[in-house]
C-alpha positions as CSV (number, residue, x, y, z in Angstrom):
1,M,103.7,60.9,93.3
2,A,102.0,63.6,91.3
3,N,103.8,64.8,88.2
4,F,104.6,68.5,88.8
5,T,105.8,69.1,85.2
6,K,102.7,67.6,83.3
7,K,100.4,70.3,82.0
8,S,96.6,70.3,82.5
9,S,93.8,72.8,82.4
10,V,94.1,75.3,85.2
11,S,91.1,77.3,86.3
12,I,92.0,80.6,88.1
13,T,89.2,82.2,90.1
14,C,88.7,85.8,91.0
15,P,86.0,88.1,92.4
16,L,83.2,89.2,90.1
17,G,84.5,92.1,88.0
18,L,88.2,91.3,88.2
19,A,88.5,88.9,85.3
20,P,89.9,91.5,82.8
21,F,92.7,92.4,85.3
22,L,93.4,88.7,86.0
23,E,93.6,88.0,82.3
24,Q,96.2,90.7,81.8
25,E,98.2,89.5,84.8
26,V,98.3,85.9,83.5
27,Q,99.3,87.1,80.0
28,D,102.1,89.2,81.5
29,L,103.4,86.0,83.1
30,G,103.6,84.4,79.7
31,F,100.5,82.2,79.7
32,T,97.7,82.0,77.0
33,V,94.1,82.3,78.2
34,T,92.1,79.4,76.7
35,S,88.7,80.5,78.1
36,K,87.1,83.3,80.1
37,R,84.1,83.8,82.4
38,E,82.9,86.5,84.8
39,T,84.7,85.1,87.8
40,G,87.9,83.6,86.3
41,I,89.9,82.3,83.4
42,E,91.4,79.0,82.2
43,I,94.9,78.3,80.9
44,K,97.2,75.3,80.3
45,A,99.9,74.9,83.0
46,S,101.8,72.4,85.1
47,L,101.8,72.2,88.9
48,N,105.2,73.8,89.0
49,E,103.8,76.7,86.9
50,C,100.9,76.9,89.4
51,I,103.5,77.6,92.1
52,R,104.6,80.7,90.2
53,L,101.0,81.7,89.5
54,N,100.1,81.5,93.2
55,F,103.1,83.6,94.1
56,W,102.5,86.4,91.6
57,L,98.8,86.8,90.9
58,R,97.4,89.9,92.6
59,T,93.8,89.8,91.6
60,A,93.2,86.0,91.8
61,H,91.6,84.0,94.6
62,R,92.5,80.4,93.8
63,V,94.4,78.4,91.2
64,H,92.7,75.0,90.5
65,F,94.6,72.3,88.7
66,L,92.3,69.9,86.8
67,I,92.8,66.3,87.7
68,D,90.0,64.6,85.7
69,E,86.5,65.3,84.3
70,R,83.6,63.1,83.3
71,R,79.9,63.1,82.5
72,I,78.3,62.3,85.8
73,Q,74.5,62.0,86.2
74,T,74.1,60.6,89.8
75,P,75.8,60.7,93.2
76,D,76.5,57.0,92.9
77,Q,78.3,57.7,89.6
78,L,80.2,60.4,91.3
79,K,81.4,58.1,94.1
80,V,82.5,55.4,91.7
81,W,84.4,57.8,89.5
82,I,86.2,59.5,92.4
83,K,87.0,56.2,94.0
84,K,88.7,54.8,90.9
85,Y,91.3,57.7,90.7
86,P,94.8,57.0,92.2
87,W,94.6,59.5,95.1
88,E,97.4,57.6,96.9
89,E,99.7,59.4,94.4
90,W,98.5,62.8,95.5
91,I,97.6,62.6,99.2
92,S,99.7,61.0,101.9
93,D,97.9,58.2,103.8
94,D,98.8,59.9,107.1
95,G,97.9,63.3,105.7
96,Y,94.9,65.6,105.8
97,F,92.6,66.8,103.0
98,S,89.4,68.9,102.6
99,V,86.9,69.2,99.8
100,T,85.1,72.3,98.6
101,S,82.7,72.5,95.7
102,R,80.4,74.3,93.4
103,V,77.5,72.1,92.4
104,D,74.4,72.8,90.2
105,H,72.8,69.4,89.7
106,P,69.2,68.3,90.4
107,T,70.3,65.4,92.6
108,I,72.2,67.6,95.0
109,E,70.3,70.0,97.3
110,N,73.3,70.8,99.5
111,D,76.9,71.2,98.4
112,Q,78.0,69.6,101.6
113,F,76.5,66.3,100.5
114,A,78.6,66.4,97.4
115,N,81.7,67.2,99.5
116,L,81.0,64.2,101.7
117,I,80.7,61.9,98.7
118,V,84.1,63.0,97.5
119,K,85.7,62.8,100.9
120,D,84.5,59.3,101.5
121,A,85.5,58.1,98.1
122,V,89.0,59.5,98.3
123,A,89.6,58.2,101.8
124,D,88.2,54.8,100.9
125,R,90.5,54.6,97.9
126,I,93.6,55.5,99.9
127,R,92.7,53.1,102.8
128,F,92.2,50.3,100.2
129,K,95.6,50.9,98.7
130,K,97.6,51.9,101.8
131,N,95.7,50.3,104.7
132,Q,95.4,53.7,106.3
133,R,92.9,56.5,105.9
134,P,93.9,60.1,105.9
135,D,92.1,62.6,108.1
136,S,89.7,65.0,106.4
137,G,87.7,68.1,107.5
138,S,87.1,71.7,106.6
139,D,90.6,73.1,107.3
140,L,92.0,74.6,104.1
141,Q,95.6,74.6,105.4
142,K,96.6,71.2,103.8
143,T,95.5,69.4,100.6
144,V,92.3,70.8,99.2
145,L,90.2,69.2,96.4
146,F,87.6,71.2,94.5
147,L,84.6,69.6,92.8
148,Y,82.8,71.5,90.0
149,W,79.6,69.7,88.9
150,D,77.4,71.6,86.5
151,K,74.5,69.7,85.0
152,N,76.1,66.4,83.9
153,I,79.7,67.5,83.6
154,A,81.8,67.0,86.7
155,R,85.4,68.2,87.1
156,I,87.7,67.4,90.0
157,F,90.6,69.8,90.8
158,V,93.3,70.1,93.3
159,D,93.3,73.6,94.8
160,T,96.9,74.6,94.6
161,S,96.2,77.8,96.7
162,G,94.4,76.5,99.7
163,E,93.2,79.7,101.4
164,S,92.3,82.6,99.1
165,L,95.3,84.4,97.6
166,S,93.6,87.6,98.6
167,R,94.9,86.9,102.1
168,R,98.4,88.4,101.8
169,N,99.1,88.0,105.6
170,Y,100.1,91.6,106.1
171,R,96.7,92.8,107.4
172,G,96.3,92.2,111.1
173,S,93.6,94.7,111.8
174,G,91.3,96.2,109.3
175,G,88.8,98.4,111.0
176,P,85.2,98.5,109.8
177,A,84.5,96.9,106.4
178,P,88.1,96.5,105.1
179,M,88.6,96.1,101.4
180,Q,89.9,92.8,100.1
181,E,93.5,92.9,98.9
182,S,92.6,91.5,95.5
183,L,90.0,94.3,95.0
184,A,92.5,96.9,96.1
185,A,95.1,95.6,93.7
186,A,92.6,95.8,90.8
187,I,91.6,99.3,91.7
188,V,95.2,100.4,91.7
189,K,95.7,98.8,88.3
190,S,92.5,100.5,87.0
191,T,93.8,104.0,87.7
192,K,96.2,106.0,85.5
193,W,98.9,105.8,88.2
194,Q,102.3,104.5,87.2
195,P,105.3,103.7,89.4
196,G,107.3,106.8,89.9
197,Q,104.2,109.0,90.3
198,H,102.5,110.1,93.5
199,F,99.8,107.9,95.0
200,I,97.6,109.8,97.5
201,N,95.0,108.0,99.5
202,P,92.9,110.2,101.8
203,M,90.5,108.3,104.1
204,A,92.9,105.3,103.9
205,G,91.4,103.2,106.7
206,S,93.6,100.1,107.1
207,G,95.9,101.3,104.3
208,T,95.2,98.4,101.9
209,L,95.1,100.6,98.8
210,A,98.4,102.4,99.6
211,I,100.1,99.1,100.5
212,E,99.0,97.4,97.3
213,A,100.3,100.3,95.3
214,V,103.7,100.2,97.0
215,M,103.9,96.4,96.4
216,Q,103.2,96.9,92.7
217,A,105.6,99.8,92.4
218,T,108.4,97.8,94.1
219,N,107.6,94.6,92.2
220,R,107.0,92.7,95.5
221,A,105.3,89.4,95.0
222,P,101.8,89.6,96.6
223,A,102.2,86.2,98.2
224,S,105.7,86.9,99.6
225,L,104.5,86.8,103.2
226,R,102.6,83.5,102.9
227,N,104.2,80.3,104.1
228,N,101.5,77.8,103.2
229,F,99.8,76.9,100.0
230,G,97.8,73.9,98.8
231,F,100.5,72.7,96.4
232,M,102.9,72.1,99.3
233,H,100.8,69.2,100.5
234,I,100.7,67.3,97.2
235,L,103.0,64.2,97.0
236,G,105.8,65.1,94.7
237,F,106.1,68.8,95.8
238,D,109.7,70.0,95.4
239,D,110.6,72.5,98.1
240,D,113.8,73.4,96.4
241,Y,111.9,74.6,93.3
242,Y,109.5,76.6,95.4
243,Q,112.4,78.2,97.2
244,S,113.9,79.2,93.9
245,I,110.7,81.0,93.0
246,R,110.8,82.9,96.3
247,D,114.5,83.7,95.9
248,E,114.0,85.0,92.4
249,A,111.2,87.2,93.6
250,K,113.3,88.7,96.4
251,R,116.0,89.5,93.9
252,G,113.5,91.3,91.7
253,V,112.3,93.8,94.4
254,T,113.0,97.4,93.6
255,K,114.6,99.1,96.6
256,K,114.2,102.8,95.7
257,I,111.2,104.4,93.9
258,E,110.3,107.9,92.8
259,G,107.0,109.4,93.8
260,K,105.4,109.7,97.2
261,F,102.8,107.4,98.8
262,I,100.6,109.3,101.2
263,A,97.8,107.7,103.4
264,S,95.7,109.8,105.7
265,D,92.8,109.3,108.0
266,N,91.1,111.3,110.7
267,D,90.9,108.2,112.9
268,P,94.1,107.7,114.9
269,N,93.3,104.0,115.4
270,A,93.0,103.5,111.7
271,I,96.4,105.1,111.1
272,I,97.9,102.9,113.8
273,A,96.4,99.8,112.2
274,A,97.6,101.0,108.7
275,K,101.1,101.5,110.0
276,K,101.2,98.0,111.5
277,N,99.9,96.5,108.3
278,A,102.5,98.4,106.2
279,Q,105.2,97.3,108.7
280,T,104.3,93.7,108.3
281,A,104.3,94.1,104.5
282,G,107.8,95.6,104.8
283,V,106.7,98.9,103.1
284,D,106.0,101.2,106.1
285,H,109.2,103.3,105.3
286,M,107.8,104.1,101.9
287,I,104.4,105.5,103.0
288,D,103.8,108.8,104.7
289,F,101.0,108.4,107.2
290,E,99.0,111.4,108.3
291,T,96.3,111.6,111.0
292,C,94.1,114.4,109.7
293,D,90.9,115.2,108.0
294,F,91.0,114.3,104.3
295,S,90.9,118.0,103.4
296,K,94.2,118.5,105.1
297,T,96.0,115.6,103.3
298,P,99.3,116.9,101.9
299,V,99.4,116.9,98.1
300,P,102.9,117.2,96.5
301,D,103.5,118.7,93.2
302,G,103.9,116.4,90.2
303,D,102.0,113.7,88.4
304,G,99.9,111.2,90.3
305,V,96.5,110.1,91.5
306,V,94.2,110.8,94.4
307,V,92.1,107.8,95.4
308,F,89.1,108.0,97.8
309,N,87.3,105.0,99.2
310,P,84.6,106.8,101.3
311,P,81.6,105.2,103.1
312,Y,78.6,105.0,100.8
313,G,75.8,104.0,103.2
314,E,75.7,100.2,102.5
315,R,78.0,99.0,105.3
316,I,79.0,102.2,107.0
317,G,77.2,105.5,107.3
318,N,73.7,106.9,106.5
319,P,73.5,108.0,102.8
320,D,71.7,111.3,103.7
321,D,74.4,112.1,106.3
322,L,77.2,111.6,103.7
323,V,76.1,114.4,101.3
324,P,78.5,117.0,102.9
325,L,81.3,114.4,102.8
326,Y,81.0,113.8,99.0
327,K,80.7,117.6,98.4
328,G,83.9,118.1,100.4
329,I,85.7,115.4,98.4
330,G,84.9,117.2,95.2
331,D,86.0,120.6,96.7
332,F,89.3,119.1,97.9
333,M,90.1,117.6,94.5
334,K,89.2,120.8,92.6
335,S,91.2,123.1,94.9
336,E,94.1,121.0,96.1
337,C,94.7,118.4,93.4
338,P,94.9,120.2,90.0
339,G,97.1,118.3,87.5
340,K,96.3,115.0,89.2
341,T,93.7,112.3,88.3
342,G,91.1,111.8,91.0
343,Y,89.2,108.7,91.8
344,V,86.2,107.9,94.0
345,F,85.2,104.3,94.8
346,T,81.6,104.0,95.8
347,A,78.3,102.1,95.4
348,N,76.0,105.1,95.7
349,N,75.4,106.9,92.4
350,K,73.3,109.6,94.1
351,L,76.1,110.6,96.3
352,T,78.6,110.8,93.4
353,K,76.5,113.6,92.0
354,K,77.4,115.7,95.0
355,V,81.1,115.5,94.1
356,G,80.3,118.3,91.6
357,L,82.7,117.0,88.9
358,R,82.1,115.2,85.6
359,A,83.5,111.7,85.6
360,S,85.7,110.9,82.6
361,S,85.2,107.1,83.1
362,R,83.3,104.7,85.4
363,T,84.7,101.2,86.1
364,T,82.4,98.6,87.6
365,F,83.7,96.5,90.6
366,F,82.0,94.4,93.2
367,N,82.9,94.8,96.9
368,S,81.7,91.4,98.0
369,T,78.2,91.3,96.5
370,I,77.8,95.1,96.4
371,E,78.0,96.6,92.9
372,C,80.4,99.6,93.0
373,R,81.9,102.1,90.6
374,L,85.4,103.6,90.4
375,L,84.8,107.1,89.0
376,E,87.7,108.9,87.4
377,Y,88.1,112.7,87.3
378,E,90.6,114.7,85.3
379,L,91.6,117.5,87.6
380,Y,92.8,120.2,85.2
381,K,94.9,123.2,86.1
382,G,92.9,126.2,85.3
383,S,90.2,125.8,82.7
384,K,89.9,122.8,80.4
385,K,90.5,123.8,76.8
């Protein structure tokens, strides 16, 4: 069986632009970052510690535990190397596993070819040792191996997450172009909002931003609704230890919080979907949902933020038709939100000029492959001195 207490290099992946937020999260959990890249970080951790990381990381996508690494120059060398490893200690002979990869090597034109080499080598090894071959395919619900092969350095990991950690399992319906939960969590972290302050989200869509804010405010573990991870299918997994992590997380949830969470949208179907998502997440009683034009969104007195995620003409809407919308957003923040901090998340720099406010900061994010900015506006009461 695999040793769940032995430490190894752990590569934690995230979407482009979220690595600084992921680094801070990992440090807050007590780990030291050993290396950084644009789409992730590396630390030293055990498989048991990977369980905790999977349960608590909000901006990560996957947690990869390094099994072995070698200099590999050809597909044949790859097959021999993988076949020598004792996979029977990791994968049940009557189990199921899949292989994903990221390969940049002159001998490999298609990553699927590399995946197939690894699959066959692992299965052949287990069949040789156990006289039975495990099933394999593309399903990420069981054991998942990840091959990273860059030039002549190959690394084989076990993916302790399985499906992306961005899938929190609370979002049943998202409407057009829903925002990934990991991106929403990073946007919330990027604002000046603090638990206890108001979080106002006009044009809320499926409610992801508001839900992620409530989950952060109440210290709810982002993976608390998930019941399947890659680590569960590794031989040696201790369910009692995993349940202790879940139980500890439940005890740490804050029941009552100050500040209002308000999510509005002029589309009744969007609000219905947002309410369902919040109900699944267990936070619907903490969010005030309003079906109204963004300009009619109630803004309570007190400190807080107003966060807009309007269409920007890439996936939804025609840029020329959106000029009045952006002007209206600026007018709303100036007239209804003094004393708050305003934010607009968009990929269209020309449209942001129509807001009519000077941004105090611009943070770069990527919505899938689309480069976006989160613009911050200090909404002063009266004149700025």
